[in-house]
Structures are given as C-alpha cells and as structure tokens.
TORTOR-386684 format. One record per residue: residue number from 0; z, x, y of N, C-alpha, C, O in turn. Coordinates in steps of 0.001 Angstrom, whole numbers, plus 500000, padded with zeros to 6 digits. Each point is the difference from the previous one (the first is absolute). Layout:
<atoms>
{rovex=NUM&nz=Z&nx=X&ny=Y&caz=Z&cax=X&cay=Y&cz=Z&cx=X&cy=Y&oz=Z&ox=X&oy=Y}
...
</atoms>
This chain:
<atoms>
{rovex=0&nz=160402&nx=699665&ny=784879&caz=499703&cax=498307&cay=500651&cz=501218&cx=500002&cy=501093&oz=500981&ox=500701&oy=499754}
{rovex=1&nz=498981&nx=498665&ny=501230&caz=501321&cax=499864&cay=501474&cz=500728&cx=499446&cy=499746&oz=501171&ox=500375&oy=499943}
{rovex=2&nz=498367&nx=498382&ny=499776&caz=501359&cax=498394&cay=499801&cz=499971&cx=500792&cy=498699&oz=498834&ox=500391&oy=500056}
{rovex=3&nz=501661&nx=500126&ny=498784&caz=500439&cax=501078&cay=499242&cz=501214&cx=500412&cy=500434&oz=501026&ox=499732&oy=499375}
{rovex=4&nz=498967&nx=500828&ny=501526&caz=501230&cax=500654&cay=500684&cz=500884&cx=499519&cy=501061&oz=500602&ox=500542&oy=500928}
{rovex=5&nz=499235&nx=497796&ny=498460&caz=500859&cax=499312&cay=500619&cz=500366&cx=499481&cy=498781&oz=499331&ox=499718&oy=499006}
{rovex=6&nz=502171&nx=500183&ny=501307&caz=500530&cax=499068&cay=498553&cz=499910&cx=498312&cy=500138&oz=499323&ox=499512&oy=500905}
{rovex=7&nz=501335&nx=499720&ny=498231&caz=500082&cax=499191&cay=500045&cz=501055&cx=499543&cy=501397&oz=499266&ox=500200&oy=500968}
{rovex=8&nz=501516&nx=499506&ny=499339&caz=500345&cax=499467&cay=500825&cz=499747&cx=500334&cy=501720&oz=500404&ox=499279&oy=500912}
{rovex=9&nz=498622&nx=502336&ny=499281&caz=499184&cax=499478&cay=501033&cz=498243&cx=499297&cy=499869&oz=499253&ox=499383&oy=500760}
{rovex=10&nz=500694&nx=500993&ny=498219&caz=498990&cax=498566&cay=500536&cz=500576&cx=498210&cy=499658&oz=499472&ox=498989&oy=500465}
{rovex=11&nz=501154&nx=501041&ny=499051&caz=500870&cax=498788&cay=500567&cz=499959&cx=499362&cy=500929&oz=499774&ox=498848&oy=500372}
{rovex=12&nz=500510&nx=502179&ny=500001&caz=501063&cax=499911&cay=502320&cz=498436&cx=500093&cy=500237&oz=499882&ox=498960&oy=500648}
{rovex=13&nz=498887&nx=501536&ny=499284&caz=498797&cax=499908&cay=500460&cz=499719&cx=498746&cy=499928&oz=499956&ox=499094&oy=500832}
{rovex=14&nz=499851&nx=500979&ny=498013&caz=499528&cax=497995&cay=499615&cz=500957&cx=499087&cy=500346&oz=499496&ox=498905&oy=500249}
{rovex=15&nz=501774&nx=501131&ny=499869&caz=500539&cax=499520&cay=500396&cz=499268&cx=499324&cy=502193&oz=499721&ox=498871&oy=500405}
{rovex=16&nz=500257&nx=502753&ny=500469&caz=500894&cax=499811&cay=500417&cz=497715&cx=499695&cy=500564&oz=499636&ox=499316&oy=500956}
{rovex=17&nz=499532&nx=501342&ny=498200&caz=498667&cax=499146&cay=500869&cz=500017&cx=497909&cy=499753&oz=499644&ox=499127&oy=500793}
{rovex=18&nz=500822&nx=500778&ny=498046&caz=500532&cax=498171&cay=500033&cz=500697&cx=499794&cy=500971&oz=500114&ox=498803&oy=500263}
{rovex=19&nz=500303&nx=501742&ny=500260&caz=501227&cax=499680&cay=501421&cz=500689&cx=501441&cy=500416&oz=500844&ox=500640&oy=499373}
{rovex=20&nz=498398&nx=499723&ny=502139&caz=500302&cax=501172&cay=500468&cz=501214&cx=499751&cy=500437&oz=500786&ox=500898&oy=499696}
{rovex=21&nz=499956&nx=497703&ny=501263&caz=500648&cax=499580&cay=500749&cz=501514&cx=499691&cy=499539&oz=500909&ox=499691&oy=500771}
{rovex=22&nz=499244&nx=500515&ny=497186&caz=501217&cax=499661&cay=499758&cz=500580&cx=501130&cy=500630&oz=499603&ox=500983&oy=500626}
{rovex=23&nz=501825&nx=498378&ny=498868&caz=501261&cax=501226&cay=500384&cz=500054&cx=500899&cy=498826&oz=499585&ox=499897&oy=498845}
{rovex=24&nz=501152&nx=501154&ny=501910&caz=500430&cax=501382&cay=498568&cz=500803&cx=499272&cy=499246&oz=499540&ox=499584&oy=498936}
{rovex=25&nz=501688&nx=500128&ny=501392&caz=500819&cax=499110&cay=498779&cz=499523&cx=498796&cy=498976&oz=500612&ox=499771&oy=498957}
{rovex=26&nz=497860&nx=499254&ny=501590&caz=499286&cax=499568&cay=498793&cz=499234&cx=501015&cy=499323&oz=500006&ox=499994&oy=498769}
{rovex=27&nz=499312&nx=500906&ny=501879&caz=498972&cax=500999&cay=499597&cz=501107&cx=500417&cy=498291&oz=500050&ox=499694&oy=498809}
{rovex=28&nz=500667&nx=501208&ny=502255&caz=500902&cax=500799&cay=498928&cz=500094&cx=498495&cy=498565&oz=499468&ox=499709&oy=498928}
{rovex=29&nz=501345&nx=499879&ny=501816&caz=499928&cax=498358&cay=499058&cz=498694&cx=499923&cy=498409&oz=500148&ox=500201&oy=498795}
{rovex=30&nz=498945&nx=499502&ny=501866&caz=498856&cax=500121&cay=499406&cz=499630&cx=501559&cy=499163&oz=499067&ox=500212&oy=499225}
{rovex=31&nz=501751&nx=500517&ny=501126&caz=498715&cax=501005&cay=499036&cz=501142&cx=500084&cy=499559&oz=500023&ox=501229&oy=499928}
{rovex=32&nz=501231&nx=498379&ny=499612&caz=501486&cax=500215&cay=499259&cz=500417&cx=501706&cy=500483&oz=500524&ox=500873&oy=499309}
{rovex=33&nz=499159&nx=499166&ny=501689&caz=501536&cax=501266&cay=500593&cz=500414&cx=500008&cy=501501&oz=499270&ox=499696&oy=500944}
{rovex=34&nz=502160&nx=500747&ny=499118&caz=500142&cax=499432&cay=501171&cz=499408&cx=500206&cy=501061&oz=498805&ox=500292&oy=499950}
{rovex=35&nz=501975&nx=499597&ny=501501&caz=499429&cax=500033&cay=501379&cz=499642&cx=500883&cy=500409&oz=498852&ox=500074&oy=500439}
{rovex=36&nz=502483&nx=501527&ny=499586&caz=499628&cax=501026&cay=500649&cz=499005&cx=501180&cy=499622&oz=499455&ox=500883&oy=500662}
{rovex=37&nz=500538&nx=498757&ny=497974&caz=498905&cax=500977&cay=499543&cz=498405&cx=499386&cy=499799&oz=498896&ox=500515&oy=499824}
{rovex=38&nz=501521&nx=498370&ny=500278&caz=498600&cax=498500&cay=500253&cz=499171&cx=500643&cy=501269&oz=498806&ox=500208&oy=500210}
{rovex=39&nz=502154&nx=499960&ny=500378&caz=499779&cax=500227&cay=501862&cz=499211&cx=501897&cy=499830&oz=499006&ox=500493&oy=500533}
{rovex=40&nz=501837&nx=499986&ny=498661&caz=499359&cax=501561&cay=500383&cz=498338&cx=500089&cy=499174&oz=499103&ox=500833&oy=500126}
{rovex=41&nz=501028&nx=497470&ny=498711&caz=498479&cax=500716&cay=499416&cz=499203&cx=499839&cy=501194&oz=499456&ox=500985&oy=500498}
{rovex=42&nz=500430&nx=497911&ny=499985&caz=499175&cax=499425&cay=501163&cz=499909&cx=500578&cy=500171&oz=498982&ox=500534&oy=499559}
{rovex=43&nz=502144&nx=500461&ny=501557&caz=499224&cax=501178&cay=500842&cz=499204&cx=500714&cy=499415&oz=498820&ox=500088&oy=500341}
{rovex=44&nz=501852&nx=500730&ny=498388&caz=499036&cax=500746&cay=499457&cz=498734&cx=499759&cy=499763&oz=499206&ox=500927&oy=500160}
{rovex=45&nz=500436&nx=498099&ny=499512&caz=499025&cax=499229&cay=499812&cz=498797&cx=499873&cy=501486&oz=498776&ox=500114&oy=499932}
{rovex=46&nz=501764&nx=499714&ny=500885&caz=499404&cax=500075&cay=501277&cz=500032&cx=501499&cy=500454&oz=499159&ox=500338&oy=500833}
{rovex=47&nz=501570&nx=500425&ny=498785&caz=499476&cax=501499&cay=500651&cz=498804&cx=500537&cy=499438&oz=499029&ox=500382&oy=500654}
{rovex=48&nz=501132&nx=499634&ny=497563&caz=499015&cax=499649&cay=500017&cz=498778&cx=499607&cy=499639&oz=499292&ox=499987&oy=498993}
{rovex=49&nz=500680&nx=499768&ny=501881&caz=498429&cax=498879&cay=499991&cz=499393&cx=499082&cy=499208&oz=498806&ox=499894&oy=499720}
{rovex=50&nz=501864&nx=499633&ny=500038&caz=500397&cax=498475&cay=498465&cz=500122&cx=498696&cy=500931&oz=499832&ox=498908&oy=499458}
{rovex=51&nz=500309&nx=501121&ny=501222&caz=500860&cax=499170&cay=500748&cz=499700&cx=500319&cy=501689&oz=500756&ox=500658&oy=500715}
{rovex=52&nz=497704&nx=498583&ny=499807&caz=499566&cax=500191&cay=501041&cz=500136&cx=498959&cy=500931&oz=499107&ox=499994&oy=500847}
{rovex=53&nz=501846&nx=499011&ny=499268&caz=500392&cax=499475&cay=500738&cz=499892&cx=498671&cy=499964&oz=499196&ox=499522&oy=499199}
{rovex=54&nz=501595&nx=499588&ny=501666&caz=500281&cax=498633&cay=499890&cz=499447&cx=498964&cy=500977&oz=500073&ox=499956&oy=501228}
{rovex=55&nz=499372&nx=499249&ny=497918&caz=499076&cax=499100&cay=500942&cz=499817&cx=498446&cy=499666&oz=499797&ox=499693&oy=498825}
{rovex=56&nz=500271&nx=499241&ny=502232&caz=500012&cax=499354&cay=500245&cz=498499&cx=499371&cy=499234&oz=499032&ox=500210&oy=500731}
{rovex=57&nz=500699&nx=499254&ny=498292&caz=498873&cax=498944&cay=499994&cz=499610&cx=498790&cy=500011&oz=500129&ox=499031&oy=499251}
{rovex=58&nz=498852&nx=501400&ny=502734&caz=499771&cax=498711&cay=500917&cz=498586&cx=499219&cy=498781&oz=499672&ox=500307&oy=498854}
{rovex=59&nz=499958&nx=498917&ny=501840&caz=499147&cax=499199&cay=499795&cz=499235&cx=499707&cy=500954&oz=500274&ox=499053&oy=500737}
{rovex=60&nz=498705&nx=501642&ny=499424&caz=499217&cax=500180&cay=501049&cz=498944&cx=498839&cy=500336&oz=499541&ox=499844&oy=501132}
{rovex=61&nz=500093&nx=499292&ny=497676&caz=500137&cax=498606&cay=501155&cz=500442&cx=499265&cy=500959&oz=499670&ox=499853&oy=501176}
{rovex=62&nz=501759&nx=499353&ny=497625&caz=500922&cax=500153&cay=501450&cz=500200&cx=500957&cy=500593&oz=501200&ox=499976&oy=500271}
{rovex=63&nz=498191&nx=501225&ny=500269&caz=500364&cax=500622&cay=501488&cz=498392&cx=500169&cy=500656&oz=499710&ox=500921&oy=500763}
{rovex=64&nz=499647&nx=498380&ny=498944&caz=499088&cax=499741&cay=500383&cz=498344&cx=500429&cy=499488&oz=498977&ox=499316&oy=499987}
{rovex=65&nz=501234&nx=501895&ny=499674&caz=498929&cax=500561&cay=499467&cz=499450&cx=499905&cy=498597&oz=500166&ox=500659&oy=498974}
{rovex=66&nz=498988&nx=498085&ny=501417&caz=499419&cax=499105&cay=499068&cz=498817&cx=500716&cy=499643&oz=498990&ox=499378&oy=499670}
{rovex=67&nz=501038&nx=501919&ny=500365&caz=498478&cax=500711&cay=499892&cz=500867&cx=501359&cy=498637&oz=501129&ox=500486&oy=500056}
{rovex=68&nz=497777&nx=499740&ny=498893&caz=500141&cax=500578&cay=499208&cz=499217&cx=501101&cy=499386&oz=499721&ox=499674&oy=498847}
{rovex=69&nz=499733&nx=501690&ny=501505&caz=499096&cax=500389&cay=499739&cz=499417&cx=501516&cy=499219&oz=500335&ox=501111&oy=500413}
{rovex=70&nz=498736&nx=498665&ny=498388&caz=500503&cax=500908&cay=499725&cz=498493&cx=501310&cy=500185&oz=498819&ox=499660&oy=500069}
{rovex=71&nz=501631&nx=501623&ny=499971&caz=498329&cax=500574&cay=501583&cz=499720&cx=501130&cy=498669&oz=501095&ox=500377&oy=499583}
{rovex=72&nz=498090&nx=500072&ny=499874&caz=499911&cax=500872&cay=499045&cz=498682&cx=500989&cy=500917&oz=499049&ox=499708&oy=500725}
{rovex=73&nz=501400&nx=501233&ny=498881&caz=499613&cax=500550&cay=501817&cz=499596&cx=501772&cy=499454&oz=500750&ox=500927&oy=499693}
{rovex=74&nz=497396&nx=498953&ny=500387&caz=499835&cax=501937&cay=499455&cz=499988&cx=500222&cy=501132&oz=500157&ox=499318&oy=501013}
{rovex=75&nz=499500&nx=502446&ny=498630&caz=500617&cax=500789&cay=500616&cz=498580&cx=500743&cy=500237&oz=499362&ox=499996&oy=498947}
{rovex=76&nz=499977&nx=500613&ny=502067&caz=499096&cax=501252&cay=499422&cz=499335&cx=501320&cy=499826&oz=498991&ox=500685&oy=499832}
{rovex=77&nz=502323&nx=499183&ny=500332&caz=501333&cax=501535&cay=499330&cz=501260&cx=499866&cy=499796&oz=500757&ox=499280&oy=500652}
{rovex=78&nz=499663&nx=501763&ny=497966&caz=500302&cax=499699&cay=498988&cz=501775&cx=500943&cy=500081&oz=501130&ox=499818&oy=499548}
{rovex=79&nz=498081&nx=501308&ny=501411&caz=500799&cax=501500&cay=500337&cz=501705&cx=499390&cy=500027&oz=500162&ox=498869&oy=500458}
{rovex=80&nz=501154&nx=501970&ny=499006&caz=500768&cax=499616&cay=499814&cz=501007&cx=499750&cy=501993&oz=501043&ox=499656&oy=500557}
{rovex=81&nz=497416&nx=500912&ny=499665&caz=500761&cax=500251&cay=502089&cz=499730&cx=498473&cy=500796&oz=500612&ox=499511&oy=500950}
{rovex=82&nz=498097&nx=499895&ny=498182&caz=499443&cax=498845&cay=500544&cz=500720&cx=499027&cy=499008&oz=499791&ox=498847&oy=500379}
{rovex=83&nz=501003&nx=501190&ny=498457&caz=500921&cax=499102&cay=499575&cz=501144&cx=499726&cy=500260&oz=500679&ox=498975&oy=499934}
{rovex=84&nz=499480&nx=502006&ny=500362&caz=501510&cax=500233&cay=500942&cz=499845&cx=499278&cy=501504&oz=500802&ox=499133&oy=500346}
{rovex=85&nz=498335&nx=501206&ny=500334&caz=499691&cax=499019&cay=501342&cz=499993&cx=498977&cy=500194&oz=500539&ox=499451&oy=500961}
{rovex=86&nz=498618&nx=499845&ny=497852&caz=500167&cax=498446&cay=499691&cz=500923&cx=499202&cy=500179&oz=500190&ox=498936&oy=500588}
{rovex=87&nz=500635&nx=502140&ny=498478&caz=501639&cax=499035&cay=499284&cz=500893&cx=500401&cy=500855&oz=501217&ox=499893&oy=499846}
{rovex=88&nz=498311&nx=500509&ny=500943&caz=500425&cax=500115&cay=501642&cz=500278&cx=499174&cy=500692&oz=500834&ox=499134&oy=500265}
{rovex=89&nz=497850&nx=501520&ny=500119&caz=499400&cax=498309&cay=501440&cz=500386&cx=498681&cy=498963&oz=500394&ox=499178&oy=500827}
{rovex=90&nz=499678&nx=500385&ny=498288&caz=500465&cax=498914&cay=499188&cz=501521&cx=499543&cy=500654&oz=500275&ox=499082&oy=500773}
{rovex=91&nz=500556&nx=501912&ny=498610&caz=501301&cax=499810&cay=500602&cz=499950&cx=499525&cy=501696&oz=501048&ox=499402&oy=500244}
{rovex=92&nz=498478&nx=500643&ny=500412&caz=500399&cax=499589&cay=501455&cz=498370&cx=498977&cy=499960&oz=498904&ox=500345&oy=500441}
{rovex=93&nz=501441&nx=498466&ny=498930&caz=499315&cax=499127&cay=499635&cz=500782&cx=499177&cy=499316&oz=500283&ox=499961&oy=498802}
{rovex=94&nz=500262&nx=498913&ny=502757&caz=501228&cax=499547&cay=499744&cz=499313&cx=498592&cy=497997&oz=500509&ox=499622&oy=498945}
{rovex=95&nz=498152&nx=500237&ny=501806&caz=499224&cax=498350&cay=498814&cz=500366&cx=500438&cy=498572&oz=500375&ox=499186&oy=499155}
{rovex=96&nz=499486&nx=502314&ny=500576&caz=499715&cax=501007&cay=498958&cz=501549&cx=500404&cy=499160&oz=500514&ox=501112&oy=499883}
{rovex=97&nz=499961&nx=497600&ny=499624&caz=501050&cax=500144&cay=499192&cz=500192&cx=501130&cy=498595&oz=500984&ox=500640&oy=499631}
{rovex=98&nz=497757&nx=499276&ny=499868&caz=499754&cax=500854&cay=499084&cz=498565&cx=500460&cy=500062&oz=498891&ox=499535&oy=500264}
{rovex=99&nz=501906&nx=502094&ny=499205&caz=498433&cax=500931&cay=499681&cz=499780&cx=500741&cy=498932&oz=500930&ox=500807&oy=499972}
{rovex=100&nz=498134&nx=499440&ny=498835&caz=500393&cax=500030&cay=499145&cz=498862&cx=501257&cy=499412&oz=499035&ox=499423&oy=499499}
{rovex=101&nz=500874&nx=501496&ny=500456&caz=498550&cax=501495&cay=499850&cz=500066&cx=498863&cy=498831&oz=500880&ox=499139&oy=500007}
{rovex=102&nz=497666&nx=500966&ny=498546&caz=499719&cax=499850&cay=499754&cz=499054&cx=500728&cy=499259&oz=499466&ox=500989&oy=500501}
{rovex=103&nz=500156&nx=498476&ny=497889&caz=498379&cax=500940&cay=499581&cz=499354&cx=498881&cy=499558&oz=500376&ox=498841&oy=499828}
{rovex=104&nz=498397&nx=501821&ny=499991&caz=498557&cax=498966&cay=500131&cz=499653&cx=499889&cy=501064&oz=500176&ox=500906&oy=500815}
{rovex=105&nz=499146&nx=497792&ny=499537&caz=498715&cax=500081&cay=500806&cz=500623&cx=499544&cy=501149&oz=499263&ox=500066&oy=500984}
{rovex=106&nz=501993&nx=499436&ny=499253&caz=500915&cax=500224&cay=501359&cz=500656&cx=500783&cy=500109&oz=500684&ox=500366&oy=499044}
{rovex=107&nz=499389&nx=500210&ny=502134&caz=501639&cax=501316&cay=500084&cz=501434&cx=499474&cy=500388&oz=501111&ox=500389&oy=499640}
{rovex=108&nz=498459&nx=498485&ny=501308&caz=501133&cax=499383&cay=499917&cz=500478&cx=498504&cy=500143&oz=499063&ox=499293&oy=500371}
{rovex=109&nz=501743&nx=500230&ny=499504&caz=499923&cax=498450&cay=500181&cz=501197&cx=499166&cy=500735&oz=500710&ox=499427&oy=499174}
{rovex=110&nz=499668&nx=500376&ny=502138&caz=500699&cax=499296&cay=500978&cz=500334&cx=498610&cy=499620&oz=499136&ox=499136&oy=499854}
{rovex=111&nz=501924&nx=500694&ny=500013&caz=501106&cax=498309&cay=500364&cz=500185&cx=499770&cy=501132&oz=501156&ox=500165&oy=500388}
{rovex=112&nz=497900&nx=499403&ny=500533&caz=499934&cax=499796&cay=501296&cz=500971&cx=498226&cy=499890&oz=500043&ox=499352&oy=498954}
{rovex=113&nz=500694&nx=500148&ny=502511&caz=500567&cax=498755&cay=500128&cz=499411&cx=499829&cy=501861&oz=500090&ox=500914&oy=500820}
{rovex=114&nz=499546&nx=498200&ny=499363&caz=499560&cax=499434&cay=501080&cz=500754&cx=498630&cy=499939&oz=500329&ox=499339&oy=499015}
{rovex=115&nz=499932&nx=500319&ny=502921&caz=499965&cax=498720&cay=500332&cz=499000&cx=498971&cy=500084&oz=500072&ox=498781&oy=499844}
{rovex=116&nz=499097&nx=501892&ny=500402&caz=498270&cax=499450&cay=499663&cz=499044&cx=499664&cy=499890&oz=499742&ox=499533&oy=501110}
{rovex=117&nz=498893&nx=500263&ny=497897&caz=498920&cax=500874&cay=499995&cz=499321&cx=501087&cy=501544&oz=499699&ox=501188&oy=499889}
{rovex=118&nz=500241&nx=498313&ny=500917&caz=499546&cax=500412&cay=501057&cz=500931&cx=501180&cy=500433&oz=499655&ox=500737&oy=500924}
{rovex=119&nz=501600&nx=499454&ny=498366&caz=500780&cax=501620&cay=500792&cz=499373&cx=500204&cy=499006&oz=498860&ox=500045&oy=500462}
{rovex=120&nz=500988&nx=500216&ny=497827&caz=499755&cax=500510&cay=499697&cz=498513&cx=500890&cy=499499&oz=499755&ox=501141&oy=499607}
{rovex=121&nz=499447&nx=497585&ny=500671&caz=498987&cax=500081&cay=501206&cz=499613&cx=502089&cy=500381&oz=499512&ox=501028&oy=499531}
{rovex=122&nz=501211&nx=498343&ny=501694&caz=500240&cax=500991&cay=501164&cz=500351&cx=501383&cy=499905&oz=499489&ox=500885&oy=500686}
{rovex=123&nz=501661&nx=499329&ny=498185&caz=500487&cax=500550&cay=499045&cz=498805&cx=501407&cy=499317&oz=499793&ox=501210&oy=500093}
{rovex=124&nz=499698&nx=497525&ny=499210&caz=498932&cax=500473&cay=499136&cz=499069&cx=500983&cy=500544&oz=499909&ox=501154&oy=499580}
{rovex=125&nz=499150&nx=498163&ny=501724&caz=499365&cax=500448&cay=500576&cz=500015&cx=500990&cy=501449&oz=499289&ox=500573&oy=500825}
{rovex=126&nz=501896&nx=499174&ny=498828&caz=500375&cax=501116&cay=501792&cz=500874&cx=501016&cy=499525&oz=500290&ox=500872&oy=500819}
{rovex=127&nz=500291&nx=499227&ny=497806&caz=501186&cax=501224&cay=499756&cz=499207&cx=500037&cy=498020&oz=499600&ox=501158&oy=499888}
{rovex=128&nz=500249&nx=498467&ny=499438&caz=500127&cax=499824&cay=498655&cz=498169&cx=500596&cy=499455&oz=499784&ox=500931&oy=499225}
{rovex=129&nz=499441&nx=498437&ny=501275&caz=498585&cax=500847&cay=500156&cz=499640&cx=500652&cy=500684&oz=499038&ox=500726&oy=499749}
{rovex=130&nz=501512&nx=499276&ny=501250&caz=499484&cax=501420&cay=500963&cz=500620&cx=501067&cy=500078&oz=499919&ox=500874&oy=500863}
{rovex=131&nz=501161&nx=499033&ny=497588&caz=500592&cax=501619&cay=500528&cz=499278&cx=500716&cy=499509&oz=499042&ox=499688&oy=499291}
{rovex=132&nz=501429&nx=501766&ny=501118&caz=499711&cax=500902&cay=499640&cz=499971&cx=500673&cy=498463&oz=500984&ox=500421&oy=499392}
{rovex=133&nz=497651&nx=499568&ny=500151&caz=499491&cax=500017&cay=498415&cz=500195&cx=499200&cy=499053&oz=499940&ox=500372&oy=498828}
{rovex=134&nz=500402&nx=498050&ny=501625&caz=499856&cax=498740&cay=499131&cz=498515&cx=500064&cy=500233&oz=499453&ox=500026&oy=501103}
{rovex=135&nz=499597&nx=500009&ny=496966&caz=499155&cax=499842&cay=500008&cz=499614&cx=498402&cy=499772&oz=498862&ox=499607&oy=500259}
{rovex=136&nz=501895&nx=499732&ny=499371&caz=499855&cax=498807&cay=499229&cz=501236&cx=499462&cy=500133&oz=501047&ox=500603&oy=499762}
{rovex=137&nz=498811&nx=497716&ny=500801&caz=501116&cax=499172&cay=499595&cz=499763&cx=498107&cy=499266&oz=499266&ox=499032&oy=500201}
{rovex=138&nz=501941&nx=501371&ny=498867&caz=498812&cax=498711&cay=499383&cz=501709&cx=498714&cy=500075&oz=501087&ox=500544&oy=499807}
{rovex=139&nz=498889&nx=498049&ny=500443&caz=501643&cax=499696&cay=500228&cz=499342&cx=498637&cy=499053&oz=498898&ox=499455&oy=500061}
{rovex=140&nz=502103&nx=500328&ny=499206&caz=501045&cax=498347&cay=499249&cz=500796&cx=499633&cy=500513&oz=501034&ox=500661&oy=500097}
{rovex=141&nz=498816&nx=498024&ny=500500&caz=501291&cax=498916&cay=500287&cz=500572&cx=499417&cy=499272&oz=499466&ox=499203&oy=499229}
{rovex=142&nz=502002&nx=501072&ny=500819&caz=500938&cax=499625&cay=498640&cz=499991&cx=498342&cy=500178&oz=500402&ox=499371&oy=500979}
{rovex=143&nz=499238&nx=500301&ny=498248&caz=499589&cax=498403&cay=500269&cz=501552&cx=499369&cy=499508&oz=500249&ox=498811&oy=500198}
{rovex=144&nz=500969&nx=502299&ny=499007&caz=501213&cax=498588&cay=499426&cz=499861&cx=501187&cy=498703&oz=499092&ox=500271&oy=499215}
{rovex=145&nz=502854&nx=500483&ny=501096&caz=500290&cax=500764&cay=499163&cz=500253&cx=499592&cy=498517&oz=499831&ox=498782&oy=499940}
{rovex=146&nz=500359&nx=501503&ny=499364&caz=500529&cax=499488&cay=498623&cz=500701&cx=501001&cy=499142&oz=500091&ox=499867&oy=498780}
{rovex=147&nz=500448&nx=501233&ny=501950&caz=500952&cax=500548&cay=499796&cz=499925&cx=501239&cy=500830&oz=499016&ox=500652&oy=500348}
{rovex=148&nz=502980&nx=499616&ny=500022&caz=500103&cax=500953&cay=500975&cz=501553&cx=500146&cy=499518&oz=500864&ox=499175&oy=500297}
{rovex=149&nz=499492&nx=502625&ny=498491&caz=500939&cax=499909&cay=499497&cz=500084&cx=501818&cy=500489&oz=499454&ox=500934&oy=499413}
{rovex=150&nz=501523&nx=499130&ny=501988&caz=499338&cax=501354&cay=500046&cz=501551&cx=500804&cy=498739&oz=500952&ox=499710&oy=499276}
{rovex=151&nz=498579&nx=500927&ny=501049&caz=500893&cax=501631&cay=499344&cz=499480&cx=500099&cy=498259&oz=498915&ox=499745&oy=499479}
{rovex=152&nz=502006&nx=500596&ny=500114&caz=499113&cax=500385&cay=498036&cz=501115&cx=499138&cy=499362&oz=501046&ox=499600&oy=500512}
{rovex=153&nz=498415&nx=500196&ny=498109&caz=500226&cax=499065&cay=498803&cz=501528&cx=501182&cy=499037&oz=499591&ox=500684&oy=499062}
{rovex=154&nz=501338&nx=499371&ny=501143&caz=500500&cax=501217&cay=499676&cz=500477&cx=498903&cy=498699&oz=500607&ox=500836&oy=499332}
{rovex=155&nz=499507&nx=498065&ny=499988&caz=499983&cax=499641&cay=498964&cz=497866&cx=500224&cy=498738&oz=499653&ox=499856&oy=498827}
{rovex=156&nz=499799&nx=500466&ny=502263&caz=499067&cax=500834&cay=498924&cz=500584&cx=501512&cy=500111&oz=500071&ox=500623&oy=498940}
{rovex=157&nz=500431&nx=500139&ny=502473&caz=500413&cax=501366&cay=499113&cz=500752&cx=500353&cy=499106&oz=499901&ox=500955&oy=499230}
{rovex=158&nz=501332&nx=497807&ny=500915&caz=501474&cax=500256&cay=499031&cz=499132&cx=499571&cy=498694&oz=500655&ox=500430&oy=499051}
{rovex=159&nz=498224&nx=498951&ny=500471&caz=499539&cax=500167&cay=498651&cz=499728&cx=501229&cy=499837&oz=500712&ox=500649&oy=499233}
{rovex=160&nz=497983&nx=500099&ny=501572&caz=499707&cax=501107&cay=499963&cz=500441&cx=500575&cy=499419&oz=499572&ox=500423&oy=498926}
{rovex=161&nz=501825&nx=499882&ny=501768&caz=501246&cax=500901&cay=499768&cz=500258&cx=500312&cy=499309&oz=500008&ox=501182&oy=499657}
{rovex=162&nz=500573&nx=497267&ny=499400&caz=500724&cax=499750&cay=498755&cz=499117&cx=500492&cy=498810&oz=500545&ox=500662&oy=499116}
{rovex=163&nz=497905&nx=499006&ny=500799&caz=499079&cax=501167&cay=499064&cz=499716&cx=501106&cy=499795&oz=499560&ox=500591&oy=499014}
{rovex=164&nz=500800&nx=499794&ny=502310&caz=499827&cax=501820&cay=499564&cz=501345&cx=501048&cy=499994&oz=500153&ox=501217&oy=500102}
{rovex=165&nz=500940&nx=497315&ny=499677&caz=501329&cax=500613&cay=500370&cz=499982&cx=500522&cy=497939&oz=500941&ox=500627&oy=499513}
</atoms>
C-alpha cells in the first residue's frame, strides 16, 4: 500500500495542505508538530515524489459566469489503446472539458464540462465532441445543483485503515 510508505507526519502534512494550501510553512509546521525547516523539506519531497501535484484556487464557476455544468458519457467505436489515448489527448485540447475519466461498463469516458451558457455547450457538443473521430455515442446530463464537491482524499479513513492493519 502506497500510503503506508508515508509516515504519520507526511500524511498529516498532506491533510493540512489539502484543507488549506495557502498556509505558511511556519503554520503548517506548527499544525503537524515539527519545526519549519524539516517541514519544508518534507513538503518539497512530497512534491518531488508526486504526492502533491500542485496548488490551486477553488473558484466558483457560476460566480465567474460559467452557468452550465454538464456530464457527458462518451462511447467510442474502438477501444484499442491507441484510440483511447487519442481521445484523451483530444480532451486535453478542449477548454470546456475540465475532467476526463476512462470508465469500465456501458460508456468509455465521462467528461465534466463547463460552459457560460447552453448555446456554447451545444456548439461544443455538435461541432467538437460528437464530430470527433472514433466517437460513437454521447449522452449528456445537465447538473441542476451540486450537493457535495470535496476535493482530495479522506485522510481520516486512511488513518483508520492503517491503524487497523498495524
């Protein structure tokens, strides 16, 4: 288990940064119970090892004028690895696509899309997504409202599991 390779202090650092990525290193060190220099070294190591991929502001899409959020379920005509990779690469070039996940089951990919209005999304849907090479089907669901949007992972569940196996 990858998480078991991290010690409790590293996991606490990750949990604290996940909750508030803007805190100072001094504040972070205080919260995890170590001094600032080793805390900074640990954070840099966690970044280098890929546990921390970046720091981002949690912006309110609707407040910024992106009124439409849609999930698009995409079925491809071919699931050969080259075709799957080509579709993923194409998704990288579509600004309205904010997330792209390959699934097993009835659909091949689910895309989280945002747009300022329905006509913009409709244009993307007809001119880009459904017209893309190898796309066989697209089903969309418009988000009415969000009930939960919590980024990251539940560290308390991980700690509980690690404590049971120790």
